[in-house]
C-alpha positions as CSV (number, residue, x, y, z in Angstrom):
1,X,35.2,-4.8,27.3
2,X,34.7,-1.8,24.8
3,X,31.6,-1.2,23.0
4,X,33.1,-1.9,19.6
5,X,34.2,-5.6,21.2
6,X,30.6,-6.0,22.3
7,X,29.1,-5.2,18.9
8,X,31.8,-6.9,16.9
9,X,31.6,-10.2,19.0
10,X,27.7,-10.5,19.0
11,X,26.0,-8.9,16.4
12,X,27.5,-10.2,13.3
13,X,26.0,-13.9,13.8
14,X,22.2,-12.5,14.6
15,X,19.3,-12.7,12.0
16,X,16.8,-10.3,13.4
17,X,16.7,-7.2,15.4
18,X,15.1,-8.8,18.6
19,X,18.0,-11.7,18.2
20,X,20.4,-9.0,18.5
21,X,18.8,-7.7,21.4
22,X,18.3,-11.0,23.3
23,X,22.2,-11.9,22.3
24,X,23.3,-8.4,24.0
25,X,21.0,-7.5,26.6
26,X,22.8,-9.3,29.5
27,X,26.3,-8.7,28.2
28,X,28.5,-5.8,29.8
29,X,27.6,-2.9,27.7
30,X,25.1,-4.8,26.2
31,X,22.0,-2.8,26.1
32,X,24.1,0.4,25.4
33,X,25.5,-1.5,22.2
34,X,22.2,-2.3,21.1
35,X,21.0,1.3,21.6
36,X,24.0,2.8,19.5
37,X,23.0,0.0,16.7
38,X,19.3,0.9,16.9
39,X,19.9,4.7,16.4
40,X,22.5,4.0,13.9
41,X,19.5,1.8,12.0
42,X,17.1,4.6,12.5
43,X,19.1,7.9,12.7
44,X,16.3,10.3,13.8
45,X,15.8,8.2,17.1
46,X,19.4,9.7,18.1
47,X,17.7,13.1,18.4
48,X,16.2,12.1,21.8
49,X,19.0,9.5,22.5
50,X,16.3,6.9,24.0
51,X,17.7,4.5,26.7
52,X,16.2,1.1,25.9
53,X,14.6,-0.3,28.9
54,X,12.7,-3.3,27.6
55,X,12.4,-5.2,24.4
56,X,9.8,-7.8,24.1
57,X,7.0,-9.3,22.2
58,X,3.8,-7.0,22.5
59,X,6.0,-4.6,24.7
60,X,8.5,-2.0,24.1
61,X,10.0,0.8,26.7
62,X,12.6,3.4,26.6
63,X,13.5,6.5,28.5
64,X,14.3,9.9,27.2
65,X,15.9,11.8,29.7
66,X,15.2,15.8,30.0
67,X,18.3,17.3,28.7
68,X,18.7,21.0,26.8
69,X,18.3,19.2,23.3
70,X,14.8,17.9,23.7
71,X,13.4,20.9,26.0
72,X,10.8,23.6,24.7
73,X,10.6,27.2,25.2
74,X,9.1,26.6,28.7
75,X,11.8,24.3,30.0
76,X,9.7,20.7,29.9
77,X,10.4,18.0,27.4
78,X,9.0,18.8,24.3
79,X,5.9,17.2,23.1
80,X,7.6,15.9,19.8
81,X,10.6,14.4,21.6
82,X,8.1,12.6,23.6
83,X,6.3,11.6,20.3
84,X,9.8,10.5,19.0
85,X,10.2,8.4,22.0
86,X,6.9,6.7,21.7
87,X,7.7,5.7,18.1
88,X,11.2,4.3,19.1
89,X,9.4,2.2,21.9
90,X,6.7,1.0,19.2
91,X,9.6,0.0,16.8
92,X,11.2,-2.0,19.3
93,X,7.8,-3.7,19.9
94,X,7.3,-4.4,16.3
95,X,10.8,-5.8,15.6
96,X,10.2,-8.2,18.6
97,X,6.4,-9.3,17.8
98,X,6.3,-9.3,13.7
99,X,5.9,-12.7,12.5
100,X,8.8,-14.1,9.9
101,X,8.3,-13.3,6.7
102,X,6.4,-10.2,7.7
103,X,7.0,-6.6,7.6
104,X,5.5,-3.6,9.7
105,X,5.0,-0.1,8.7
106,X,3.6,2.8,10.8
107,X,0.6,4.5,9.2
108,X,0.5,7.2,11.3
109,X,0.4,8.6,14.9
110,X,-2.6,9.7,17.0
111,X,-1.5,11.7,20.2
112,X,-3.2,13.5,23.5
113,X,-0.8,15.6,25.3
114,X,-2.4,15.6,28.9
115,X,0.3,17.0,31.1
116,X,3.5,19.0,31.0
117,X,6.5,17.0,30.9
118,X,8.9,18.7,33.5
119,X,11.5,15.6,33.7
120,X,12.6,12.1,32.3
121,X,9.9,10.3,30.8
122,X,9.4,6.5,30.1
123,X,7.7,5.9,26.8
124,X,5.8,2.3,26.6
125,X,4.1,0.9,23.5
126,X,1.9,-2.3,24.1
127,X,-0.2,-4.6,22.1
128,X,-1.9,-8.1,22.7
129,X,-1.1,-11.2,21.2
130,X,-4.3,-11.5,19.5
131,X,-3.8,-8.1,17.7
132,X,-1.2,-10.0,15.9
133,X,-3.2,-13.2,15.0
134,X,-4.6,-12.3,12.0
135,X,-4.4,-13.1,8.1
136,X,-2.3,-10.8,6.5
137,X,-2.2,-7.9,5.5
138,X,-3.5,-6.4,8.5
139,X,-3.1,-3.1,10.8
140,X,-2.2,-3.2,14.3
141,X,-3.3,-0.3,16.8
142,X,-0.2,-0.1,19.1
143,X,-1.0,1.6,22.3
144,X,1.6,3.9,23.5
145,X,1.6,6.1,26.9
146,X,4.4,8.5,28.3
147,X,4.6,8.6,32.1
148,X,6.8,10.4,34.5
149,X,8.9,8.5,37.3
150,X,5.8,9.4,39.9
151,X,3.4,7.5,37.5
152,X,1.7,10.8,36.1
153,X,0.9,10.0,32.4
154,X,1.8,13.0,30.1
155,X,1.1,11.4,26.8
156,X,-1.3,8.9,25.6
157,X,-2.1,7.8,22.0
158,X,-1.9,5.1,19.2
159,X,0.5,4.2,16.4
160,X,-1.5,2.3,13.6
161,X,1.1,-0.1,12.1
162,X,0.3,-1.9,8.7
163,X,1.7,-5.3,8.9
164,X,2.0,-7.0,5.2
165,X,4.2,-9.9,3.8
166,X,7.8,-9.0,3.1
167,X,7.9,-9.1,-0.9
168,X,10.2,-11.6,-2.5
169,X,13.6,-10.5,-3.5
């Protein structure tokens, strides 16, 4: 089964990004197909090639592999590459969590770089259900962290997201 077959047979009939993920995740090459579609929709994310680990309401997780294209002059993963991965994880979370008829837009990013990133890094975005149980429009502060395989936290922060009603067309 090719990536094209997976995409053609599964994505055409879905209504949301999260529906697409759920439809593809258990298929052969499904996560890879979804990841490719995700990067095509938001091309800047392709610069770090995020591997999608998890997409669920209130949680998004991606893995960024250490490779030359994301390294800085000292041979570690560049802080902005990690920030890009955290924003990708936030996007997955928001797509899976935002109520129907609503839209989301990141308002900024506040990060603390707490350690060097010498290898692959996992970027995790989280919220609580209560964060979304408000009358629109409202702000959700998405908590983000980036950790190494050994559990060392290298970056932590908040991405404030504005949630409002979709305009009528």
